[in-house]
C-alpha positions as CSV (number, residue, x, y, z in Angstrom):
1,M,-0.1,0.3,-0.2
2,V,2.5,2.4,1.1
3,G,4.7,1.8,-2.3
4,W,1.5,2.5,-4.2
5,I,0.9,6.0,-2.3
6,L,4.6,6.4,-3.4
7,K,4.4,5.8,-6.6
8,K,1.2,7.8,-7.3
9,I,3.2,10.9,-5.9
10,L,6.6,10.5,-7.3
11,G,5.6,8.4,-10.1
12,S,7.5,5.2,-11.4
13,K,11.2,4.8,-11.9
14,N,10.7,5.2,-15.7
15,Q,8.3,8.3,-15.3
16,R,11.4,10.0,-13.1
17,E,14.3,8.9,-15.0
18,L,12.0,10.9,-18.0
19,R,11.2,13.8,-15.8
20,R,15.7,14.1,-15.0
21,L,15.9,14.1,-18.9
22,M,13.3,17.2,-19.6
23,P,15.7,19.9,-18.9
24,I,18.0,19.0,-21.8
25,V,14.9,18.8,-24.1
26,R,13.6,22.1,-23.1
27,R,17.5,23.5,-23.9
28,A,17.4,21.4,-27.2
29,N,14.5,23.5,-28.6
30,E,16.0,26.9,-27.1
31,L,19.0,26.4,-28.9
32,D,16.8,25.1,-32.2
33,E,15.0,28.3,-31.9
34,Q,18.1,30.4,-31.8
35,F,19.4,28.6,-34.7
36,K,16.8,29.8,-37.3
37,S,18.7,32.7,-38.0
38,L,21.7,30.8,-39.0
39,S,22.7,30.1,-42.6
40,D,22.6,26.9,-43.9
41,D,26.4,27.0,-44.3
42,D,26.8,28.4,-40.8
43,L,24.6,25.6,-39.5
44,R,26.9,22.9,-41.4
45,A,30.0,24.3,-40.0
46,K,29.2,23.7,-36.7
47,T,29.5,19.6,-37.6
48,A,33.0,20.3,-38.9
49,A,34.0,22.3,-36.0
50,W,32.8,19.5,-33.3
51,K,34.7,16.7,-35.8
52,E,37.6,18.6,-35.4
53,E,37.6,19.2,-32.2
54,I,36.6,15.7,-30.9
55,S,39.3,14.4,-33.1
56,S,41.9,16.4,-31.4
57,I,40.7,14.5,-28.1
58,P,42.7,11.2,-27.9
59,G,40.6,9.3,-25.0
60,L,37.2,7.8,-25.9
61,E,35.8,8.2,-22.3
62,D,37.2,11.8,-22.9
63,Q,35.0,11.9,-26.3
64,W,32.0,11.0,-24.8
65,K,32.6,13.5,-22.0
66,K,32.8,16.1,-25.0
67,L,29.4,14.4,-26.8
68,D,27.6,15.0,-23.4
69,E,28.6,18.3,-23.2
70,I,27.4,19.5,-26.7
71,L,24.4,16.8,-26.7
72,P,21.7,19.7,-26.5
73,E,23.2,21.7,-29.2
74,A,23.9,18.9,-31.6
75,F,20.4,17.7,-31.3
76,A,19.1,21.2,-32.0
77,V,21.2,21.2,-35.0
78,V,19.7,18.2,-36.1
79,K,16.2,19.6,-35.3
80,N,16.6,22.5,-37.2
81,A,18.2,20.9,-40.4
82,A,14.9,18.8,-40.4
83,R,12.8,21.8,-40.1
84,R,14.6,23.5,-43.1
85,L,14.2,20.1,-45.3
86,K,10.3,20.1,-44.4
87,E,9.8,24.4,-45.1
88,R,11.5,23.8,-48.1
89,Q,9.4,20.8,-49.3
90,H,12.7,18.9,-50.1
91,S,11.9,16.1,-52.9
92,F,14.2,13.2,-53.2
93,T,13.8,9.5,-53.9
94,V,13.9,6.4,-51.7
95,C,14.2,3.0,-53.3
96,D,13.3,4.3,-56.3
97,Q,10.3,6.2,-55.1
98,P,9.3,9.7,-54.9
99,M,9.8,11.2,-51.5
100,V,9.0,14.9,-50.0
101,W,10.5,15.4,-46.1
102,D,7.9,16.0,-44.0
103,M,9.4,15.3,-40.3
104,V,10.7,17.6,-37.7
105,H,11.7,16.1,-34.0
106,F,8.9,16.2,-31.4
107,D,9.9,16.4,-27.7
108,V,9.4,12.6,-27.4
109,Q,12.0,12.0,-30.3
110,L,14.4,14.1,-28.5
111,L,14.0,11.9,-25.5
112,G,14.7,8.9,-27.5
113,G,17.4,10.5,-28.6
114,I,19.4,11.0,-25.5
115,V,17.9,7.5,-24.0
116,L,19.6,6.0,-27.1
117,H,23.1,8.0,-26.8
118,R,23.4,6.9,-23.2
119,G,23.6,3.5,-24.4
120,R,19.9,2.4,-23.2
121,I,17.0,0.7,-24.8
122,A,14.3,2.6,-25.8
123,E,11.0,0.8,-25.7
124,M,8.6,3.1,-28.4
125,A,5.4,1.6,-29.6
126,T,4.6,1.4,-33.5
127,G,4.5,5.0,-35.2
128,E,6.5,7.1,-32.6
129,G,9.2,7.2,-35.1
130,K,12.2,5.4,-34.5
131,T,13.9,5.9,-37.5
132,L,13.6,9.7,-37.0
133,V,15.0,9.3,-33.7
134,A,17.7,7.4,-34.4
135,T,19.2,10.6,-36.5
136,L,20.1,12.2,-33.0
137,P,22.6,10.1,-31.4
138,L,23.9,8.6,-34.9
139,Y,24.4,12.4,-35.8
140,L,26.2,13.1,-32.3
141,N,28.2,9.7,-32.2
142,A,29.1,10.2,-35.9
143,L,31.3,13.2,-34.7
144,T,34.2,11.0,-33.1
145,G,35.2,10.1,-36.3
146,R,35.0,6.2,-35.3
147,G,32.0,5.2,-37.1
148,A,28.3,5.1,-35.9
149,H,26.1,1.9,-37.1
150,L,22.2,1.5,-37.7
151,V,21.7,-2.4,-37.3
152,T,17.9,-3.5,-39.1
153,V,16.4,-6.7,-39.7
154,N,16.5,-6.9,-43.6
155,D,18.5,-5.4,-46.7
156,Y,15.3,-3.4,-47.7
157,L,14.9,-1.4,-44.1
158,A,18.6,-0.6,-44.1
159,R,18.6,0.7,-47.8
160,R,15.2,2.8,-46.6
161,D,16.5,4.0,-44.0
162,A,20.0,5.0,-45.5
163,E,18.6,7.0,-48.2
164,W,15.7,8.4,-46.3
165,M,17.7,10.0,-43.3
166,G,20.7,10.2,-45.5
167,Q,19.1,13.7,-46.4
168,L,19.4,15.0,-43.4
169,Y,23.0,13.8,-42.7
170,N,24.1,15.1,-46.0
171,F,22.3,18.4,-45.6
172,L,24.6,18.6,-42.2
173,G,27.5,17.3,-43.8
174,L,28.0,13.8,-42.9
175,T,28.4,11.1,-45.2
176,V,26.1,7.9,-44.8
177,G,26.7,4.4,-46.1
178,C,24.6,1.2,-46.5
179,I,25.8,-2.3,-46.4
180,Q,24.0,-4.6,-48.8
181,H,24.3,-8.6,-49.8
182,D,26.4,-9.7,-52.1
183,E,28.4,-6.5,-52.3
184,E,32.2,-6.6,-53.2
185,P,35.1,-6.1,-50.3
186,D,35.8,-2.7,-51.8
187,A,32.2,-1.6,-52.0
188,R,32.0,-2.3,-48.2
189,R,34.8,-0.8,-47.3
190,E,33.5,2.2,-48.7
191,Q,30.8,1.9,-47.1
192,Y,32.3,1.0,-43.6
193,A,34.5,4.2,-44.3
194,M,31.5,6.5,-44.1
195,D,30.4,8.3,-40.9
196,I,27.1,6.7,-40.2
197,T,26.6,3.2,-41.7
198,Y,23.3,1.4,-42.3
199,G,23.0,-2.7,-42.5
200,T,21.8,-6.0,-41.3
201,N,22.9,-7.9,-38.1
202,S,24.1,-10.6,-40.4
203,E,25.6,-8.4,-42.8
204,F,27.8,-6.6,-39.9
205,G,28.7,-10.3,-38.4
206,F,29.7,-11.6,-41.6
207,D,32.0,-9.1,-42.4
208,Y,33.8,-9.3,-38.9
209,L,34.5,-13.1,-39.5
210,R,35.6,-12.2,-42.6
211,D,38.0,-10.0,-41.0
212,N,39.2,-11.7,-38.5
213,G,39.1,-15.6,-40.0
214,M,40.0,-15.0,-43.4
215,A,41.7,-11.9,-44.0
216,T,45.6,-12.2,-44.5
217,T,46.2,-8.2,-44.3
218,R,45.0,-5.2,-42.6
219,E,44.3,-3.6,-46.4
220,Q,41.6,-6.6,-47.1
221,Q,39.5,-6.1,-43.8
222,V,36.3,-3.8,-44.4
223,Q,35.3,-3.0,-41.1
224,R,37.3,-0.1,-39.4
225,G,35.9,-0.5,-35.6
226,Y,33.4,-0.8,-33.0
227,H,32.4,2.2,-31.6
228,Y,28.5,2.8,-31.2
229,A,25.8,1.0,-32.9
230,I,21.8,1.4,-32.2
231,V,20.0,-1.9,-33.2
232,D,16.6,-1.7,-34.4
233,E,14.0,-4.0,-33.1
234,V,16.3,-5.0,-30.9
235,D,14.5,-7.8,-28.6
236,S,14.7,-9.8,-32.2
237,I,18.1,-9.4,-32.9
238,L,19.8,-9.7,-29.3
239,I,17.4,-11.8,-27.8
240,D,15.3,-14.1,-30.2
241,E,18.4,-14.4,-32.8
242,A,21.1,-14.3,-30.0
243,R,21.4,-18.4,-30.1
244,T,21.9,-18.1,-33.8
245,P,25.3,-18.7,-34.9
246,L,26.9,-17.0,-38.0
247,I,29.3,-19.4,-39.8
248,I,31.4,-19.1,-42.6
249,S,32.3,-22.3,-44.2
250,G,34.8,-23.7,-47.0
251,P,35.1,-27.0,-48.8
252,A,36.8,-29.8,-46.8
253,T,39.6,-30.8,-48.3
254,I,39.2,-34.7,-48.2
255,S,35.1,-35.7,-48.4
256,T,34.9,-39.3,-47.3
257,H,31.0,-38.9,-47.0
258,Q,28.8,-42.2,-47.1
259,Y,25.6,-40.5,-47.2
260,D,24.2,-42.6,-50.7
261,K,25.2,-45.8,-49.1
262,W,23.2,-45.0,-46.1
263,K,20.3,-43.7,-47.4
264,P,18.2,-46.6,-48.3
265,L,18.4,-47.9,-44.5
266,I,18.0,-44.8,-43.2
267,E,14.3,-44.5,-44.9
268,Q,13.3,-47.6,-43.8
269,L,14.5,-46.9,-40.3
270,V,12.8,-43.5,-40.4
271,R,9.7,-45.5,-42.2
272,K,9.4,-48.1,-39.2
273,Q,9.9,-45.4,-37.0
274,N,7.0,-43.3,-38.1
275,M,4.8,-46.4,-38.0
276,L,5.6,-46.9,-34.5
277,C,4.7,-43.6,-33.7
278,N,1.7,-43.5,-35.2
279,R,0.7,-46.6,-33.3
280,V,1.7,-45.4,-30.3
281,A,-0.4,-42.0,-31.2
282,S,-3.5,-44.0,-31.3
283,E,-3.1,-46.0,-28.3
284,A,-2.9,-42.6,-26.4
285,I,-5.8,-41.1,-27.8
286,E,-7.8,-43.9,-26.8
287,K,-6.3,-43.6,-23.3
288,F,-7.2,-39.9,-23.4
289,E,-11.1,-40.9,-24.4
290,Q,-10.9,-43.4,-21.6
291,G,-10.2,-40.9,-19.0
292,D,-6.6,-42.1,-18.8
293,V,-4.8,-38.7,-18.8
294,E,-1.7,-39.9,-17.2
295,T,-0.9,-43.0,-19.5
296,G,-2.3,-40.7,-22.4
297,G,0.4,-38.1,-21.7
298,R,3.3,-40.9,-20.9
299,L,2.7,-42.7,-24.4
300,M,2.8,-38.8,-26.3
301,F,5.8,-37.7,-24.5
302,K,7.2,-41.0,-26.2
303,V,5.7,-40.1,-29.5
304,K,7.5,-36.4,-28.8
305,L,11.0,-38.4,-28.4
306,G,11.0,-40.2,-31.3
307,Q,8.9,-37.8,-33.7
308,P,8.6,-34.3,-32.5
309,R,7.0,-33.1,-35.8
310,N,4.2,-35.8,-35.7
311,K,1.0,-34.7,-37.1
312,Q,-1.2,-36.2,-34.0
313,L,1.5,-34.9,-31.6
314,L,1.2,-31.3,-32.8
315,R,-2.8,-31.4,-32.9
316,M,-2.9,-32.9,-29.1
317,M,-0.4,-29.9,-28.2
318,E,-2.9,-27.5,-29.2
319,D,-5.6,-28.9,-26.8
320,P,-4.5,-27.3,-22.7
321,D,-5.7,-30.1,-21.0
322,K,-3.8,-32.8,-23.5
323,R,-0.5,-30.5,-23.5
324,R,-0.2,-30.3,-19.6
325,A,-0.5,-34.1,-19.4
326,I,2.2,-34.6,-21.9
327,D,4.2,-31.4,-20.2
328,K,3.8,-33.7,-17.1
329,A,5.1,-36.7,-18.3
330,E,8.1,-35.1,-19.8
331,L,8.9,-33.2,-16.2
332,S,8.4,-36.5,-14.0
333,F,10.8,-38.4,-16.7
334,Y,13.5,-35.7,-16.6
335,G,13.4,-36.0,-12.8
336,D,17.0,-37.9,-11.5
337,T,14.7,-40.8,-9.7
338,R,13.3,-41.9,-13.0
339,K,16.4,-41.9,-15.4
340,E,16.8,-45.6,-15.6
341,E,12.8,-45.4,-16.5
342,L,13.9,-42.5,-19.3
343,F,16.4,-45.1,-20.9
344,A,14.2,-47.8,-20.9
345,L,11.4,-45.6,-22.7
346,K,14.0,-44.3,-25.4
347,E,15.1,-48.1,-25.8
348,E,11.7,-48.9,-27.0
349,L,12.1,-46.6,-30.0
350,F,14.4,-47.0,-33.1
351,F,16.1,-43.5,-32.2
352,T,15.2,-40.3,-30.5
353,I,15.3,-36.7,-31.6
354,D,16.0,-34.0,-29.3
355,E,14.3,-31.0,-31.6
356,K,16.1,-28.1,-29.7
357,S,19.6,-29.2,-29.9
358,N,19.0,-30.6,-33.2
359,E,20.8,-34.1,-32.4
360,A,19.9,-37.4,-33.3
361,D,20.6,-40.8,-31.0
362,L,20.3,-44.1,-32.0
363,S,18.9,-46.6,-29.8
364,E,19.8,-50.3,-29.4
365,Q,17.0,-51.5,-31.7
366,G,18.2,-49.0,-34.3
367,R,21.7,-49.9,-34.1
368,S,20.9,-53.6,-34.7
369,F,18.5,-52.8,-37.5
370,L,21.2,-51.0,-39.3
371,N,24.0,-53.0,-39.0
372,P,22.6,-56.7,-37.2
373,D,26.0,-58.6,-38.0
374,D,28.4,-56.3,-36.0
375,P,27.3,-55.0,-32.9
376,N,30.4,-52.5,-32.2
377,A,30.0,-50.9,-35.6
378,F,28.6,-48.0,-33.5
379,V,31.3,-47.9,-30.9
380,L,34.1,-45.8,-31.0
381,P,37.6,-48.0,-30.3
382,D,39.6,-46.5,-27.3
383,L,42.8,-45.5,-29.0
384,I,44.8,-44.6,-25.9
385,N,44.4,-47.8,-24.3
386,E,44.9,-49.7,-27.8
387,F,48.2,-47.2,-28.6
388,T,49.1,-48.0,-25.1
389,E,48.9,-52.1,-25.8
390,I,50.7,-51.7,-29.1
391,D,53.5,-49.5,-27.4
392,L,54.0,-52.7,-24.9
393,D,53.9,-55.3,-27.4
394,Q,58.0,-56.1,-27.1
395,T,57.0,-58.5,-30.0
396,L,56.3,-55.8,-32.4
397,T,59.3,-54.0,-34.6
398,P,58.9,-50.1,-34.6
399,E,57.4,-50.0,-38.1
400,E,55.0,-52.7,-37.3
401,K,54.0,-50.7,-34.4
402,D,53.2,-47.5,-36.2
403,K,51.7,-49.8,-39.3
404,K,49.0,-50.8,-36.7
405,K,48.3,-47.5,-34.9
406,A,47.6,-46.4,-38.7
407,D,45.1,-49.3,-38.8
408,R,43.5,-48.7,-35.5
409,Q,43.3,-45.0,-36.4
410,Q,42.1,-45.8,-39.9
411,H,39.1,-48.1,-38.2
412,C,38.4,-45.3,-35.9
413,D,38.0,-42.6,-38.5
414,A,35.5,-44.9,-40.4
415,Q,33.6,-45.5,-37.5
416,A,32.8,-42.4,-36.8
417,E,32.0,-41.2,-40.3
418,R,29.6,-44.1,-40.4
419,I,28.1,-42.3,-37.1
420,H,28.4,-39.2,-38.2
421,N,26.7,-39.8,-41.7
422,I,23.8,-41.4,-40.1
423,S,23.1,-39.1,-37.3
424,Q,23.0,-36.6,-40.0
425,L,20.9,-38.1,-42.1
426,L,18.6,-38.6,-39.4
427,R,18.5,-35.2,-38.6
428,A,17.9,-34.4,-42.5
429,Y,14.7,-36.6,-42.0
430,C,13.2,-36.0,-38.9
431,L,14.0,-32.2,-38.2
432,F,14.4,-30.5,-41.8
433,E,10.9,-30.2,-43.9
434,K,11.1,-29.1,-47.5
435,D,9.2,-26.2,-48.3
436,V,9.9,-24.8,-44.7
437,Q,13.7,-25.0,-43.8
438,Y,14.4,-25.3,-47.4
439,V,13.5,-25.4,-51.1
440,I,14.6,-27.1,-54.1
441,E,15.8,-24.7,-56.9
442,D,17.6,-25.8,-60.1
443,N,18.3,-29.2,-58.6
444,K,20.2,-27.5,-55.5
445,V,18.5,-27.3,-51.9
446,V,18.5,-23.8,-51.1
447,I,17.9,-22.7,-47.3
448,V,15.2,-20.5,-46.0
449,D,16.1,-17.9,-43.2
450,E,14.1,-18.8,-40.2
451,F,13.4,-15.0,-39.3
452,T,13.0,-13.8,-42.3
453,G,11.3,-16.3,-44.7
454,R,13.9,-15.4,-47.5
455,K,15.9,-17.8,-49.5
456,M,19.2,-17.5,-49.2
457,P,21.1,-19.3,-52.1
458,G,24.8,-19.6,-51.7
459,R,24.4,-20.6,-47.9
460,R,24.9,-24.0,-46.8
461,W,24.7,-25.8,-43.6
462,S,28.0,-27.1,-42.3
463,D,29.3,-30.5,-40.7
464,G,27.7,-32.3,-43.7
465,L,24.0,-31.4,-42.9
466,H,23.6,-30.0,-46.3
467,Q,24.7,-33.0,-48.0
468,A,22.5,-35.2,-46.0
469,V,19.7,-32.9,-47.1
470,E,20.6,-33.4,-50.5
471,A,21.2,-37.2,-50.3
472,K,17.4,-37.1,-48.7
473,E,15.9,-35.0,-51.7
474,G,18.1,-36.7,-54.2
475,V,19.5,-34.0,-56.0
476,Q,23.6,-33.8,-56.5
477,I,25.5,-34.0,-53.6
478,D,27.9,-31.1,-53.4
479,R,31.2,-30.7,-51.7
480,E,31.0,-31.1,-47.9
481,T,32.1,-28.0,-46.3
482,Q,33.9,-27.2,-43.0
483,T,33.7,-24.4,-40.3
484,L,36.3,-21.6,-41.1
485,A,35.0,-18.7,-38.7
486,T,31.6,-18.6,-36.5
487,I,30.3,-16.1,-33.9
488,T,26.8,-15.7,-32.4
489,I,24.9,-12.4,-32.7
490,Q,25.4,-11.6,-29.3
491,N,29.1,-12.3,-29.1
492,Y,29.2,-9.9,-31.8
493,F,27.3,-7.0,-30.5
494,R,29.5,-7.2,-27.2
495,L,32.2,-5.7,-29.4
496,Y,30.8,-2.6,-29.2
497,Q,32.0,0.2,-27.0
498,R,28.4,1.3,-26.6
499,L,25.3,-0.3,-27.4
500,A,21.7,1.1,-27.9
501,G,18.6,-0.1,-28.9
502,M,15.0,0.2,-30.0
503,T,12.3,-1.6,-30.1
504,G,8.3,-1.6,-29.3
505,T,8.8,-4.6,-27.0
506,A,11.2,-3.7,-24.8
507,E,9.6,-4.4,-21.1
508,T,8.7,-7.6,-21.4
509,E,12.5,-8.8,-22.1
510,A,13.6,-6.3,-19.6
511,A,15.5,-8.9,-17.2
512,E,17.3,-10.8,-19.9
513,F,18.6,-7.8,-21.6
514,H,19.9,-6.5,-18.0
515,D,21.5,-10.1,-17.4
516,I,23.6,-10.4,-20.7
517,Y,24.2,-7.0,-21.9
518,K,24.5,-4.8,-19.0
519,P,28.0,-5.3,-18.1
520,I,29.2,-4.7,-21.5
521,A,26.9,-1.8,-22.8
522,S,25.0,-0.3,-19.9
523,I,21.9,-1.3,-21.6
524,K,18.8,-0.4,-19.6
525,R,15.1,0.3,-20.4
526,V,13.2,3.4,-20.8
527,V,9.4,3.1,-21.7
528,K,8.0,5.8,-23.7
529,S,4.6,6.9,-24.3
530,T,2.7,7.2,-27.8
531,T,2.3,10.9,-29.1
532,R,-0.5,11.5,-31.1
533,S,1.7,14.1,-33.1
534,L,3.3,11.4,-35.1
535,R,0.6,10.8,-37.9
536,R,2.6,12.4,-40.8
537,L,5.3,9.7,-40.3
538,R,2.7,7.0,-40.0
539,K,1.7,7.8,-43.1
540,L,4.8,8.3,-44.7
541,T,6.1,4.6,-44.1
542,R,2.9,2.8,-45.1
543,E,2.9,5.0,-48.0
544,L,6.7,3.9,-48.7
545,S,6.0,0.6,-47.8
546,R,3.1,0.3,-50.3
547,C,5.2,1.8,-53.2
548,W,7.9,-1.0,-52.5
549,W,5.7,-4.0,-52.4
550,A,3.9,-2.8,-55.5
551,R,6.8,-2.9,-57.7
């Protein structure tokens, strides 16, 4: 009760935070009024003067202090420039569509700019003008000459925002670049050299991998540092896609796959597993109809282990009561006291699939089906013990010992290759669905991006998975690839000295943002209310989107 009363009187933490920022907003508006009397050249000269002054400051921390000092004046310059473009009905093209500048920063956007400059997350509802808000901190941080990046979710938005907001940057004397897919290294290097660079998270990440994993000289690298970045739709990029690794692969020196050899047996094995799971699912339905919910849940958990995308299972998961029964059975089996029961349940299947980790594991029944004559066909030999025994055998000459070791090593490699090929084929058949994760075009498997739904020609799954999918679909099996460099989205953005973000749904992910990113980027959340004064910006965005999709 006392807390509720204090909150009503003093406001929430977020409201108090915004109130502390309002004097800066008022100061920026006062300076904006003063700058109306300046000529375009005088207004533009402030950019050049600041860049020269800040470049003479050696330390990054000292540069940030200077940026904090000039923030109200810099924001006023940007707002004044936007007003001049609007008053002159400045016309330009964005994504080959004619546009007229019709935007001036409102107070709520000045607040957002301050929040973003300080390396925090601004939660802004759709239509509040995140695109225009970003111009304020990007302009300010670009004055250091170290580069400022705006990260979007796809190439179209990167190009649109770079061309749209680039009118404002260019008016003030700053350069703006845009990273697009399939650009040559020289073109990318030129875009990164600009004061402000727009691009997608994957393009920034892959450029980092190429620079640090494949480039052999500084001249071959395209990026020039990780000073300041704003991530648009920050919850999507830094939370939803954070676990997805970016991988650069190259052709393997030796390809020893046996996917063609094992494909017929794996098809039979998958077919037998499907029949088994369908039969178990039918039994589960009968148990549910009889009111035996516990047994029904246990049977459907067994189906989930063996065929997580079984159609009957997916339909049952839509029923809250049945889903609760399945989840309860799963939770009980993973308890410490029921590990033996869980193992026995898995052994009733031919193999188990872990959808979260994308792993497939053969049971004893499955191993016997694939190779009934050799019980050790799927057991890797203990090379350390075998090599020790060979070394201790006094009857062998040194040459014979080396030959015997080489034979055992070759045998172990063959065993490992067999296990790996079968595991990848099981993943290809059970976890990767045509026209969902990939499509077939020109007799090739083309990956579909799970977040954007766009095809990614030229991209390949690593570790032999792509070859397994090619074998499954009966298309040409290309040479196997190996991982040359990899990094997660999360670890890439930890490289930035200061990181900020914008989204409409930050509050639900606030705790995760704080735990993961605060130690690196001091990200905090500031929730902002919707303003009715931005209807023109919403209208412009909708019109531009319609023009683009109508092309």
